[in-house]
TORNUTOR-396987 format. One record per residue (C-alpha): residue number from 1; residue in three letters; z, x, y. Coordinates in Angstrom, 1 decimal. Example, Ala and Ser with C-alpha at 12.3 -4.5 7.8 and 13.67 -1.06 7.14 Angstrom:
1:ALA:7.8:12.3:-4.5
2:SER:7.1:13.7:-1.1
END
This chain:
1:MET:127.4:-1.0:91.6
2:THR:127.2:0.6:95.0
3:GLN:128.7:3.8:93.6
4:ASN:125.9:3.8:90.9
5:LYS:123.2:3.4:93.5
6:LYS:124.7:6.2:95.6
7:ARG:124.8:8.5:92.5
8:ILE:121.2:7.7:91.7
9:VAL:120.0:8.6:95.2
10:GLU:122.1:11.8:95.1
11:ASN:120.7:12.7:91.7
12:TYR:117.1:12.1:93.0
13:LEU:117.8:14.3:96.1
14:VAL:119.3:17.0:93.9
15:GLU:116.2:17.0:91.6
16:CYS:113.9:17.2:94.6
17:ALA:115.9:20.0:96.1
18:ARG:115.8:21.8:92.8
19:LEU:112.0:21.7:93.0
20:GLY:112.1:23.2:96.5
21:ASP:111.8:20.1:98.7
22:LYS:113.2:21.1:102.1
23:ALA:113.6:17.5:103.2
24:ALA:115.7:16.7:100.2
25:GLN:117.9:19.8:100.8
26:GLU:118.4:18.6:104.4
27:GLN:119.4:15.1:103.2
28:LEU:121.9:16.7:100.7
29:ALA:123.3:18.7:103.6
30:ILE:123.7:15.5:105.7
31:ARG:125.3:13.6:102.8
32:PHE:127.8:16.4:101.7
33:GLN:128.5:18.5:104.8
34:LYS:131.5:16.4:106.0
35:GLN:132.9:16.2:102.5
36:PHE:132.6:20.0:102.0
37:LEU:134.2:20.6:105.4
38:ALA:137.1:18.3:104.6
39:HIS:137.6:20.0:101.3
40:ALA:137.5:23.5:102.8
41:TYR:139.9:22.4:105.5
42:ARG:142.3:21.0:103.0
43:LEU:142.3:24.4:101.2
44:LEU:142.3:26.6:104.2
45:GLY:144.2:24.6:106.9
46:ASP:142.0:26.0:109.6
47:ALA:139.0:24.3:111.1
48:GLU:137.0:27.5:112.0
49:LEU:137.6:29.1:108.6
50:ALA:136.7:25.8:106.9
51:LYS:133.4:25.7:108.9
52:ASP:132.6:29.3:107.8
53:ALA:133.4:28.6:104.2
54:ALA:131.3:25.4:104.2
55:GLN:128.4:27.2:105.8
56:GLU:128.5:30.1:103.4
57:GLY:128.9:27.6:100.5
58:TRP:125.8:25.7:101.6
59:ILE:123.8:29.0:101.7
60:GLU:124.8:29.7:98.1
61:ILE:124.2:26.1:97.0
62:ILE:120.7:26.1:98.4
63:ARG:120.0:29.5:96.8
64:GLY:121.3:28.5:93.4
65:ILE:120.2:24.8:93.2
66:ALA:117.1:25.7:91.3
67:ARG:119.3:27.1:88.5
68:LEU:121.3:23.9:88.2
69:LYS:120.5:22.4:84.9
70:ASP:122.2:19.0:85.1
71:VAL:121.7:17.1:88.4
72:ASN:124.8:15.0:87.5
73:ALA:126.9:18.2:87.8
74:PHE:125.8:18.8:91.4
75:CYS:129.0:17.4:93.0
76:ALA:131.4:19.4:90.8
77:TRP:129.2:22.5:90.9
78:SER:128.9:22.5:94.7
79:PHE:132.7:21.8:95.2
80:ARG:133.3:24.8:92.9
81:ILE:131.2:26.9:95.2
82:ILE:133.0:25.7:98.3
83:THR:136.3:26.4:96.5
84:ARG:135.2:29.9:95.7
85:LYS:134.2:30.5:99.4
86:CYS:137.7:29.3:100.5
87:ALA:139.4:31.6:97.9
88:LYS:137.4:34.5:99.3
89:GLN:138.5:33.6:102.9
90:ILE:142.1:33.4:101.7
91:THR:141.9:36.7:99.9
92:GLY:140.4:38.3:103.0
93:LEU:143.1:37.0:105.3
94:LYS:146.0:37.5:103.0
95:LYS:147.1:40.8:104.5
96:ASP:146.9:39.4:108.0
97:ARG:149.0:36.4:107.1
98:GLU:151.6:38.6:105.5
99:LEU:151.8:40.7:108.5
100:GLN:152.1:37.7:110.8
101:GLN:154.9:36.2:108.7
102:THR:156.8:39.5:108.6
103:MET:156.6:39.8:112.4
104:SER:157.4:36.2:113.1
105:GLU:161.1:35.5:113.5
106:GLU:160.8:31.8:113.0
107:PRO:158.2:30.0:110.9
108:GLY:156.0:27.8:113.0
109:LEU:156.8:24.3:112.1
110:PRO:154.7:21.4:113.4
111:GLU:156.6:19.3:116.0
112:ALA:157.3:15.8:114.8
113:GLU:155.6:13.1:116.7
114:GLU:157.4:9.9:116.9
115:SER:154.7:7.7:118.4
116:GLY:153.0:4.8:116.7
117:LEU:154.2:2.4:114.1
118:GLY:152.8:0.8:111.0
119:GLN:149.7:2.4:109.6
120:ALA:149.7:5.3:112.1
121:ASN:153.2:6.2:111.0
122:ASP:152.4:5.8:107.3
123:LEU:149.3:8.1:107.8
124:GLN:151.5:10.7:109.5
125:LEU:154.0:10.6:106.7
126:ILE:151.2:11.0:104.1
127:ARG:149.7:13.9:106.0
128:LYS:153.1:15.5:106.2
129:ALA:153.7:15.0:102.5
130:LEU:150.3:16.4:101.7
131:ALA:151.0:19.4:103.9
132:SER:154.2:20.1:101.9
133:LEU:152.2:20.6:98.7
134:SER:150.9:24.0:97.7
135:ALA:147.2:24.6:98.2
136:GLU:146.6:24.2:94.5
137:HIS:148.3:20.9:94.2
138:ARG:146.8:19.6:97.5
139:ALA:143.3:20.5:96.2
140:ALA:143.8:18.7:92.9
141:ILE:145.3:15.5:94.4
142:THR:142.8:15.1:97.2
143:LEU:139.8:15.6:94.9
144:PHE:141.3:13.1:92.5
145:TYR:142.2:10.4:95.1
146:LEU:140.0:11.0:98.1
147:LYS:136.8:12.2:96.3
148:ASP:137.4:10.0:93.3
149:MET:136.6:12.8:91.0
150:SER:137.6:12.7:87.3
151:VAL:140.0:15.3:85.9
152:ALA:137.0:17.0:84.1
153:GLU:135.1:17.2:87.4
154:ILE:138.1:18.7:89.2
155:ALA:138.5:21.2:86.4
156:VAL:134.9:22.3:86.9
157:SER:135.2:22.3:90.7
158:LEU:138.4:24.4:90.7
159:GLU:137.5:26.5:87.7
160:LEU:140.6:25.5:85.8
161:PRO:141.3:24.1:82.3
162:VAL:141.6:20.3:82.1
163:GLY:145.3:20.6:81.1
164:THR:146.1:22.7:84.2
165:VAL:144.5:20.0:86.4
166:LYS:146.5:17.3:84.7
167:THR:149.7:19.4:85.2
168:ARG:148.9:20.0:88.9
169:LEU:148.2:16.3:89.4
170:MET:151.5:15.4:87.8
171:HIS:153.5:17.9:89.9
172:ALA:151.7:16.9:93.1
173:ARG:152.4:13.2:92.5
174:ASN:156.1:14.0:91.8
175:LYS:156.4:16.1:94.9
176:LEU:154.6:13.5:97.1
177:ARG:156.9:10.8:95.7
178:ALA:160.0:12.9:96.4
179:VAL:158.9:13.7:99.9
180:LEU:157.8:10.1:100.7
181:GLU:161.0:8.6:99.2
182:GLY:163.1:11.1:101.2
183:GLU:161.3:9.9:104.4
184:ASN:162.0:6.3:103.6
185:HIS:165.6:6.7:102.5
186:GLY:166.6:9.8:104.5
END
């Protein structure tokens, strides 16, 4: 029920923003900025690049919101815009990354921290397992489980066929299971 109320408020804000209400646009920014930043960070793995992508995404969202026909599609539509901005960032940095990898003798692996038990350790294992996924698999799995998006919404957000999203979710789950079981039994 709480999710329905939240969706109703968001739809109202989107409709007001579509009509040019600046206060509604600001409220949408407040509601979604952290989510978009987190999504961009998951895709890019860099806080500064994520901030840039989220900011550029917001500019495009505000410019295009009047053309949005279905307020219920705002979440998937806006995540798709953020995803595109991240893809643009990745494309722009691809040559730099390739050069850095070529010049680097050893890949930079994060140092393992062995502090904390229980939940902190579990969270660290989950983060490590998520980091082991490809960007495509990580995006699909986090949108599904952390954003509670449906497969159809993820397909719209990532501009993929539904079947591809299902396949990515399956492979991501299998990889996570293998990594996590390896941590527990290895």
